[in-house]
C-alpha positions as CSV (number, residue, x, y, z in Angstrom):
1,M,15.7,-7.0,-26.2
2,A,14.4,-5.0,-23.4
3,R,12.4,-6.7,-20.3
4,W,8.7,-6.2,-19.9
5,K,8.1,-3.6,-17.3
6,R,5.0,-2.9,-15.1
7,F,5.9,0.7,-14.8
8,R,7.6,2.9,-17.5
9,P,7.5,6.3,-18.5
10,G,4.4,7.4,-19.9
11,P,3.0,10.6,-21.8
12,G,4.4,13.9,-20.2
13,D,5.5,13.3,-16.7
14,A,3.1,10.5,-16.4
15,L,4.2,6.9,-15.2
16,T,2.2,4.1,-17.1
17,V,1.5,0.8,-15.3
18,S,0.1,-2.3,-16.9
19,L,-1.9,-4.6,-14.6
20,A,-3.3,-8.3,-15.2
21,D,-6.8,-8.7,-14.8
22,E,-6.2,-10.5,-11.2
23,E,-3.8,-7.6,-10.1
24,R,-6.3,-4.8,-11.0
25,S,-9.0,-7.1,-8.8
26,L,-6.8,-7.4,-6.0
27,L,-5.6,-3.8,-5.9
28,R,-9.3,-2.6,-6.1
29,A,-9.9,-4.6,-2.8
30,L,-7.3,-2.6,-1.2
31,P,-8.7,0.5,-0.4
32,E,-11.7,-0.7,1.6
33,Q,-9.7,-3.0,3.6
34,L,-7.0,-0.3,4.5
35,R,-9.9,2.1,5.4
36,E,-11.1,-0.5,8.0
37,V,-7.5,-0.2,9.6
38,F,-7.2,3.3,9.4
39,E,-10.6,4.3,10.9
40,D,-10.6,1.6,13.5
41,D,-9.9,2.8,17.0
42,V,-9.2,-0.4,18.6
43,D,-6.0,-1.7,20.1
44,D,-4.5,-3.1,16.6
45,P,-1.0,-3.6,16.2
46,A,-1.4,-3.1,12.5
47,R,-2.9,0.3,13.3
48,A,-0.3,1.3,15.7
49,R,2.4,0.2,12.9
50,L,0.8,2.8,10.6
51,F,0.5,5.5,13.0
52,P,3.3,4.9,15.7
53,R,3.4,7.0,19.0
54,A,5.6,10.1,19.0
55,Y,6.3,9.8,22.5
56,L,8.0,6.3,23.5
57,D,8.2,7.4,27.4
58,P,5.0,5.3,28.7
59,T,4.7,8.5,31.3
60,A,4.2,10.9,28.2
61,E,0.5,10.3,27.7
62,T,-0.5,13.8,28.1
63,E,1.8,14.7,25.3
64,E,1.1,12.0,23.2
65,A,-2.6,12.6,23.6
66,E,-1.8,16.3,22.4
67,W,0.5,15.1,19.5
68,Q,-2.4,12.6,18.2
69,A,-4.7,15.2,18.5
70,M,-2.8,18.0,16.6
71,V,-1.3,15.6,13.8
72,G,-3.4,12.6,13.7
73,P,-6.2,14.0,11.7
74,S,-4.0,15.1,8.9
75,L,-2.0,11.8,8.6
76,L,-5.7,10.1,8.6
77,R,-6.8,12.3,6.1
78,E,-3.7,11.9,3.7
79,R,-4.0,8.3,3.9
80,L,-7.7,8.2,3.2
81,D,-7.0,10.5,0.1
82,A,-4.2,8.1,-1.0
83,L,-7.0,5.2,-0.7
84,E,-9.4,7.6,-2.7
85,L,-6.8,8.2,-5.4
86,I,-5.8,4.6,-6.0
87,T,-9.9,3.7,-6.4
88,V,-9.9,6.5,-9.2
89,T,-6.8,5.7,-11.0
90,L,-7.9,1.8,-11.2
91,D,-11.4,3.1,-12.5
92,R,-10.0,4.9,-15.5
93,A,-7.9,1.8,-16.5
94,E,-8.1,1.1,-20.0
95,L,-8.0,-2.8,-21.3
96,I,-5.2,-2.7,-24.0
97,G,-4.7,-6.5,-25.1
98,D,-4.5,-8.7,-22.2
99,W,-3.3,-5.7,-19.8
100,W,-5.1,-3.0,-18.0
101,Q,-3.3,0.3,-18.4
102,I,-3.2,3.2,-16.4
103,D,-1.3,6.6,-16.7
104,L,-0.3,7.9,-13.3
105,A,0.3,11.5,-12.4
106,P,3.0,12.2,-9.9
107,D,0.6,12.6,-7.2
108,E,-1.1,9.3,-8.1
109,V,2.4,7.4,-8.0
110,H,2.9,9.1,-4.8
111,A,-0.5,7.3,-3.3
112,W,0.3,4.3,-5.1
113,L,3.5,4.0,-2.9
114,G,1.8,4.9,0.1
115,V,-1.0,2.3,-0.5
116,L,1.2,-0.3,-1.5
117,N,3.7,0.4,1.7
118,D,0.8,0.5,4.3
119,T,-0.7,-2.7,3.0
120,R,2.6,-4.6,3.1
121,L,3.0,-3.0,6.9
122,V,-0.5,-4.2,7.8
123,L,0.1,-7.6,6.4
124,G,3.7,-8.0,7.6
125,T,2.3,-7.0,11.2
126,R,-0.4,-9.3,11.0
127,L,1.5,-12.0,9.8
128,G,4.7,-11.6,11.9
129,V,6.9,-11.1,9.0
130,T,10.8,-10.5,9.9
131,E,14.0,-10.2,7.9
132,D,14.5,-13.7,7.8
133,E,13.4,-15.3,4.5
134,R,10.3,-17.7,4.9
135,E,9.6,-20.7,2.6
136,L,6.1,-20.6,1.7
137,D,4.2,-23.7,2.4
138,P,1.0,-23.8,0.5
139,A,-0.8,-26.1,3.3
140,D,-0.3,-22.8,5.5
141,P,-3.3,-21.2,6.3
142,D,-1.6,-18.0,5.8
143,A,-0.3,-19.0,2.6
144,G,-2.6,-16.4,0.5
145,S,-1.6,-13.6,2.8
146,Y,1.9,-14.3,2.5
147,A,1.8,-14.6,-1.4
148,L,-0.2,-11.3,-1.3
149,Y,2.6,-9.8,0.9
150,Q,5.4,-11.1,-1.3
151,W,3.6,-9.7,-4.6
152,L,3.1,-6.2,-2.8
153,T,6.5,-6.4,-2.3
154,W,7.4,-7.1,-5.7
155,V,5.2,-4.4,-7.1
156,Q,6.4,-1.8,-5.0
157,G,10.1,-2.8,-5.7
158,D,9.2,-2.2,-9.3
159,L,7.5,0.9,-8.6
160,V,10.6,2.3,-6.7
161,E,13.0,1.0,-9.4
162,E,11.3,2.9,-12.0
163,L,11.3,6.1,-9.8
164,L,14.8,5.7,-9.4
C-alpha cells in the first residue's frame, strides 16, 4: 500500500497538494508576514539573508549600491509576485473530504518553493537555527516558531521529493 503524499502528480503537468485546514490557514498568513520583511528597509538580518550583498568587500559601497539599484527591484518584484501566486492558489483550494486540494501549475510550484524557502530563511535567521539538531522544549517562548520552522521544512522537503 502506497503512503499518503501531500504532493502528487495532478492533471496534465500540474502537481496536486492536499492540506489540512490548519495548514492552509498557516500558509495563508505567510504572504503578509513575508511582504513586511521584503518591503521593510530597516537593517534586518532576516531581510539581509533574503537579499544578500553582492560585494562582500566593505569598501565597495558604490558598487554595491549600483548592483542593488540595478538588480534589487527585479528580485523584490519576483518575490512579491510569488507571494501573490501563493495567495491565488490558496484561494482556489477545494475542500474534498477533510482536505483542501489545489492543483498547482509549474509556475505556481516554483512560487511555493520560493515562499517556503524564504519563510524558512527568515524564521531560521530570527531563531538562530544552525545545523545542530535542537530538542523542542514546549516551555521555550520560541517553541511555536520552531515548530513552524520544522513544519515548513517538512512541507518543503515533501515538495522537493515529489519534484525529484
